[in-house]
C-alpha positions in Angstrom: 0.0 0.0 0.0 1.2 3.6 -0.7 0.0 6.9 0.7 -2.4 8.8 -1.6 -2.5 12.5 -0.7 -5.8 14.3 -1.5 -5.9 17.5 -3.6 -4.4 20.5 -1.8 -2.1 18.3 0.4 1.7 18.5 -0.1 3.2 15.6 -2.0 5.4 13.5 0.3 8.8 12.1 -0.7 8.7 8.8 -2.6 8.3 5.8 -0.2 7.2 8.0 2.7 4.8 6.4 5.2 3.1 8.3 8.1 4.9 7.7 11.4 3.0 6.5 14.5 0.6 9.1 15.8 0.9 11.3 12.7 -2.0 13.7 12.0 -2.5 16.0 9.0 -2.1 19.7 9.4 -5.4 21.3 10.4 -4.7 24.0 7.8 -4.9 21.5 4.9 -8.2 21.2 3.1 -10.4 18.2 4.1 -10.2 15.2 1.8 -13.1 14.7 -0.7 -15.9 12.4 0.5 -14.8 8.8 0.3 -11.2 9.5 -0.5 -8.8 6.6 0.2 -5.6 7.7 1.9 -3.9 4.3 1.1 -4.2 2.5 -2.1 -2.5 -0.7 -3.5 1.0 0.1 -4.7 0.3 -1.5 -8.1 -2.5 1.0 -8.9 -1.6 3.7 -11.4 -1.3 7.4 -10.2 -4.7 9.1 -10.1 -6.2 12.1 -8.4 -9.7 10.7 -7.9 -9.2 7.4 -6.2 -12.3 7.1 -3.9 -13.7 4.5 -1.7 -16.1 2.2 -3.5 -18.7 2.8 -0.8 -18.8 6.4 -1.8 -20.4 5.6 -5.2 -22.6 2.8 -4.1 -25.7 5.0 -3.9 -25.0 6.3 -7.4 -24.7 2.7 -8.7 -28.0 1.8 -7.1 -29.7 4.7 -8.7 -28.4 3.8 -12.1 -29.9 0.3 -12.1 -33.5 -0.6 -12.8 -33.7 -2.7 -9.7 -35.1 -1.2 -6.5 -32.4 -0.6 -3.7 -31.9 -3.7 -1.5 -33.0 -6.3 -4.1 -30.7 -9.2 -4.9 -30.1 -7.9 -8.4 -29.2 -4.4 -7.1 -26.8 -5.9 -4.5 -25.2 -7.9 -7.2 -24.7 -4.8 -9.3 -23.3 -2.9 -6.2 -20.8 -5.7 -5.6 -19.8 -5.7 -9.2 -19.3 -1.9 -9.3 -17.4 -2.0 -6.0 -14.9 -4.5 -7.5 -14.5 -2.3 -10.6 -13.8 1.1 -9.1 -10.1 0.8 -9.7 -8.7 -2.3 -11.5 -5.0 -3.2 -11.2 -4.9 -3.3 -15.0 -5.8 0.4 -15.1 -9.5 -0.1 -16.0 -11.8 2.3 -14.2 -15.6 2.0 -13.7 -17.2 5.2 -15.1 -19.9 5.4 -12.4 -17.8 7.4 -9.9 -16.7 9.8 -12.6 -20.3 10.2 -13.8 -21.5 10.8 -10.3 -18.8 13.4 -9.8 -19.8 15.1 -13.0 -23.4 15.2 -11.9 -22.4 16.7 -8.5 -20.4 19.4 -10.3 -23.2 20.2 -12.7 -25.6 20.5 -9.8 -23.2 22.9 -8.0 -22.9 24.9 -11.2 -26.7 25.1 -11.6 -27.1 26.2 -8.0 -24.5 28.9 -8.4 -26.1 30.2 -11.6 -29.5 30.2 -9.9 -28.2 32.5 -7.2 -28.5 30.0 -4.3 -25.0 30.9 -3.0 -25.3 34.7 -3.7 -24.7 36.8 -0.6 -27.6 39.1 0.1 -26.2 42.4 1.1 -29.5 44.1 1.7 -29.3 46.0 5.0 -33.0 45.6 5.7 -33.1 41.8 5.1 -29.8 41.3 7.1 -31.1 43.3 10.0 -34.4 41.5 10.0 -32.7 38.1 9.9 -30.3 38.9 12.8 -32.9 40.4 15.1 -31.7 42.5 18.0 -27.9 43.1 17.8 -25.9 41.4 20.6 -22.4 42.4 21.5 -19.5 40.1 20.7 -17.0 42.0 22.9 -18.9 43.8 25.7 -16.7 46.7 26.9 -17.5 49.7 29.0 -17.5 52.5 26.4 -16.6 53.5 22.9 -13.1 54.5 23.9 -12.4 51.0 25.2 -13.5 49.5 21.9 -11.3 51.9 20.0 -8.3 50.9 22.1 -8.9 47.2 21.5 -9.4 47.9 17.7 -5.9 49.5 17.7 -4.4 46.4 19.3 -6.2 44.2 16.8 -4.8 46.2 13.9 -1.3 45.8 15.3 -1.8 42.0 15.3 -3.0 42.1 11.7 0.1 44.2 10.7 2.4 41.8 12.5 0.8 38.8 10.7 1.4 40.4 7.3 5.0 41.4 8.1 5.8 38.0 9.6 4.5 36.2 6.4 1.7 34.4 8.4 -1.2 36.0 6.5 -1.2 33.7 3.4 0.1 30.1 3.1 1.5 28.6 -0.2 3.7 25.8 -1.4 7.5 26.4 -1.4 8.2 23.5 -3.7 6.4 24.9 -6.8 8.7 25.0 -9.9 8.4 27.2 -13.0 10.1 26.2 -16.2 11.9 23.6 -14.2 13.4 26.2 -11.8 12.5 26.1 -8.1 13.8 29.6 -7.5 11.6 31.1 -10.3 8.7 29.0 -8.9 9.2 30.5 -5.5 9.4 34.0 -6.9 6.1 33.4 -8.8 4.4 32.0 -5.7 5.6 35.0 -3.7 4.4 37.6 -6.2 1.0 35.9 -6.6 0.7 35.5 -2.8 1.1 39.3 -2.4 -1.5 39.9 -5.1 -4.0 37.5 -3.5 -3.4 39.0 -0.1 -4.0 42.5 -1.5 -7.3 41.3 -3.0 -8.4 39.7 0.2 -7.5 42.7 2.3 -9.3 45.0 -0.1 -12.5 42.9 0.4 -12.0 42.9 4.2 -11.5 46.7 4.2 -14.7 47.1 2.1 -16.6 44.9 4.6 -15.4 47.1 7.4 -16.2 50.4 5.6 -19.7 49.2 4.6 -20.5 47.7 8.0 -23.7 48.6 9.6 -24.8 47.6 13.1 -26.4 44.2 13.0 -25.3 43.0 9.6 -22.1 41.4 10.8 -23.2 38.0 9.5 -23.5 39.3 5.9 -20.0 40.8 6.1 -18.6 37.6 7.4 -20.1 35.7 4.5 -18.5 38.1 2.1 -15.2 37.5 3.7 -15.6 33.7 3.7 -16.3 33.9 0.0 -13.1 35.8 -0.5 -11.2 33.1 1.4 -12.8 30.4 -0.8 -12.0 32.4 -4.0 -8.3 32.8 -3.1 -8.1 29.1 -2.3 -9.7 28.1 -5.6 -7.5 30.4 -7.7 -4.4 29.4 -5.9 -5.1 25.7 -5.8 -2.2 24.7 -8.1 0.2 26.4 -5.8 -1.6 25.3 -2.6 -2.2 28.9 -1.9 -4.8 30.0 0.8 -5.4 32.6 3.4 -4.1 31.6 6.8 -6.9 30.6 9.3 -5.1 32.7 11.9 -5.1 35.8 9.8 -8.7 35.3 8.7 -9.8 34.9 12.3 -8.1 38.3 13.0 -10.0 40.0 10.2 -13.3 38.5 11.4 -12.6 39.7 14.9 -12.0 43.1 13.4 -15.4 43.0 11.8 -17.2 42.1 15.0 -15.3 44.7 17.1 -16.0 47.4 14.5 -19.8 46.6 14.7 -19.7 46.7 18.5 -17.9 50.0 18.4 -20.5 51.5 16.1 -23.3 50.2 18.4 -21.6 51.7 21.5 -21.1 55.1 19.7 -24.8 55.1 18.7 -25.9 54.3 22.3 -23.7 57.0 23.8 -25.0 59.6 21.3 -28.5 58.6 22.1 -27.8 58.8 25.9 -26.2 62.2 25.5 -29.2 63.4 23.5 -31.6 62.2 26.1 -29.5 63.8 28.9 -29.5 67.1 27.1 -33.3 66.8 26.7 -33.7 66.1 30.4 -31.5 69.1 31.3 -33.5 71.4 29.0 -36.7 70.2 30.5 -35.3 70.6 34.0 -34.1 74.1 33.4 -37.5 75.0 31.9 -39.3 73.5 34.9 -37.0 75.4 37.3 -37.8 78.7 35.4 -41.5 78.0 35.5 -41.3 77.2 39.2 -39.3 80.3 39.9 -41.7 82.5 38.0 -44.6 80.9 39.8 -43.0 81.5 43.2 -42.4 85.2 42.3 -46.0 85.6 41.3 -47.2 84.0 44.5 -44.9 86.1 46.6 -46.3 89.3 45.0 -49.8 88.1 45.5 -49.1 87.3 49.2 -47.5 90.8 49.7 -50.6 92.4 48.1 -53.0 90.4 50.3 -51.0 91.2 53.5 -51.1 94.9 52.8 -54.8 94.8 52.0 -55.4 92.7 55.2 -53.7 95.3 57.4 -55.8 98.0 55.8 -59.1 96.1 56.4 -58.1 95.4 60.0 -57.5 99.1 60.6 -61.0 99.7 59.2 -62.5 97.0 61.5 -64.1 95.1 58.6 -64.0 91.6 60.3 -66.0 89.8 57.5 -63.5 90.9 54.8 -60.6 90.1 57.1 -61.8 86.5 57.6 -62.3 86.0 53.8 -58.9 87.4 53.0 -57.3 85.4 55.7 -58.5 82.2 54.1 -57.3 83.3 50.8 -53.9 84.1 52.3 -53.7 80.6 53.8 -54.3 79.1 50.3 -51.5 81.2 48.9 -49.1 80.1 51.7 -49.9 76.5 50.9 -49.3 77.1 47.2 -45.9 78.7 48.0 -45.0 75.7 50.2 -45.9 73.2 47.5 -43.9 75.3 44.9 -40.9 75.4 47.3 -41.1 71.6 47.7 -41.0 71.0 43.9 -38.0 73.4 43.6 -36.2 71.5 46.3 -37.2 68.0 45.1 -36.6 67.9 41.4 -37.8 64.2 41.2 -41.3 65.4 41.7 -43.4 65.7 38.5 -46.3 64.3 36.5 -46.5 60.8 35.0 -48.6 60.8 31.9 -50.2 58.0 29.8 -51.1 59.2 26.2 -52.0 57.6 22.9 -52.3 58.7 19.3 -54.6 56.3 17.4 -54.3 58.2 14.2 -50.5 58.0 14.1 -49.7 54.6 15.7 -53.0 52.7 15.6 -54.9 51.3 18.6 -53.4 49.6 21.7 -50.2 51.6 21.6 -49.5 54.0 24.5 -46.7 56.3 25.5 -45.7 56.3 29.2 -43.6 59.3 30.2 -43.0 61.9 32.9 -42.6 65.7 32.9 -41.5 68.2 35.6 -43.4 71.0 33.9 -45.6 73.2 36.1 -48.3 72.7 33.5 -47.9 69.1 32.2 -50.2 69.6 29.2 -47.5 71.9 27.7 -45.4 68.8 27.3 -48.2 66.8 25.8 -48.9 69.6 23.3 -45.2 69.6 22.4 -45.2 65.9 21.6 -48.2 66.4 19.4 -46.5 69.0 17.2 -46.0 68.8 13.4 -44.1 65.4 13.7 -47.4 63.5 14.0 -50.6 64.1 12.0 -52.9 64.3 15.1 -52.8 65.5 18.7 -52.2 63.0 21.5 -55.1 61.9 23.7 -54.4 62.0 27.4 -55.6 59.0 29.5 -53.9 59.9 32.8 -51.9 62.7 34.4 -50.7 61.7 37.8 -48.6 63.9 40.1 -46.0 62.0 42.1 -43.3 63.1 44.6 -41.0 60.6 42.9 -42.2 60.6 39.3 -38.8 59.3 38.0 -39.1 56.1 40.0 -42.8 55.6 39.2 -42.1 56.0 35.5 -39.3 53.5 35.6 -41.5 50.9 37.4 -44.2 51.3 34.7 -41.6 50.8 32.0 -40.3 47.6 33.6 -43.9 46.3 33.9 -44.3 46.6 30.1 -40.7 45.9 29.1 -41.7 42.8 27.0 -44.2 44.9 25.1 -41.9 47.7 23.9 -42.3 48.9 20.3 -38.6 49.8 20.0 -36.4 47.1 21.5 -33.2 48.7 20.2 -33.6 52.2 21.8 -35.2 51.7 25.1 -35.5 55.4 25.6 -38.4 55.4 23.2 -41.4 55.1 25.6 -44.0 53.5 23.4 -45.6 50.1 24.4 -48.1 47.7 23.0 -50.7 48.0 25.7 -54.2 49.3 26.2 -54.9 52.3 28.5 -56.9 50.0 30.9 -53.8 47.7 31.3 -51.7 50.7 32.2 -54.3 51.9 34.6 -54.2 48.6 36.4 -50.5 48.7 36.9 -50.6 52.4 37.9 -53.4 51.7 40.4 -51.3 48.9 42.0 -48.5 51.5 42.7 -50.4 54.6 43.7 -53.8 53.4 44.8 -57.1 54.8 43.4 -57.1 57.1 40.4 -59.7 59.9 40.4 -59.4 60.6 36.7 -58.6 58.1 33.9 -59.9 58.1 30.4 -60.3 54.6 28.9 -61.1 55.4 25.3 -59.3 58.0 23.2 -61.5 60.9 21.9 -59.3 61.5 18.8 -61.8 63.9 17.2 -59.5 65.0 14.4 -58.7 61.4 13.5 -62.3 60.2 13.4 -63.5 63.3 11.5 -60.7 63.0 8.9 -61.2 59.3 8.2 -64.3 59.9 6.0 -62.2 62.1 3.7 -59.3 59.6 3.3 -58.8 58.0 -0.2 -60.1 54.4 -0.2 -57.5 51.8 -1.1 -58.6 48.3 -2.2 
């Protein structure tokens, strides 16, 4: 018996036999299905000696007898004994089967079965919610790791570990010229692979990492096919570095997007807080002026001895003092505010609500802002509830409906698939009875406009 290396494996010296415990290099391509690593020494050289069992199913299919019948088994035995004859005769069944497989692969490639879909919408829909491959604290940490990864990629290229190729290829009978040719083609193939990898990185969008990986895998396969005669292929170590670069770049983009959204939300909260503080300060100034006016009038009425007017004005002064105290409390405790439950059936359809909070002195101002020109209709208010800790109450309601979010990527969007009555039940569990709560949206503009809408079949 002699050793029969599969395609893509280096040819061993004549008479070489594997030593005890020998294993092929993991970087070598896998042998074709049914390949025989050892064949009788008297068989002629061939590149497609396969095990007879690999073509048994093909031989069965080519007979008129059903599989498992005595005649079919006889045909299988005959074909098995004729796969490779010592005299050099070869049964055509394996070759025909191989041709059929290649034709099927060609037809599949032409029909687009193996074409990579680079549509961002389809890729994002297939991948679902993006999950981090390398969870780090912030975007700066990702950028630092990316720089370290780029250094490893440069080291692999400089060290000649990026692409593997045969060093025994001869050109015009010259080993030196063969090595020079292999070296030049290796550089060309590596440049082509790196260009595809760089394009994948530049065109990367958060969530479509899988599509980019498929493109890079296709580049590896193309290099291996084009360089098969020289046993040329991209190093698995180098390919793994480029794939890690893709994943890390996608994670970096996601983290940057999150930090920008968080900063935008914080700026919005600060603007609202400053506006609330200005409103509260203006209200305090108004109440102080009103109290000063009532105090002076009260002194005048006492001097006149008008006891009835003094009693009425004293009650009014007590109300003003209570309003000033409440206003001072809200200034001191900025967590106080209104939790609102609103909907917009004309913009989002039924059973979608927005749960938020505002520190505004007049909470309807915030609702009117939300219903500006960005939506076709105004919002309907189902509940406005004042809480001394509106921030915590809003967070608890968000957690209660976390699995019903409309936007699972950006959790700062406060829309949920829920009915107003469901929100009312959760709100009542936390704050007790609610004096005012509107179950059904009025939506007058929406219902009046529907009759004028164009009808679509």
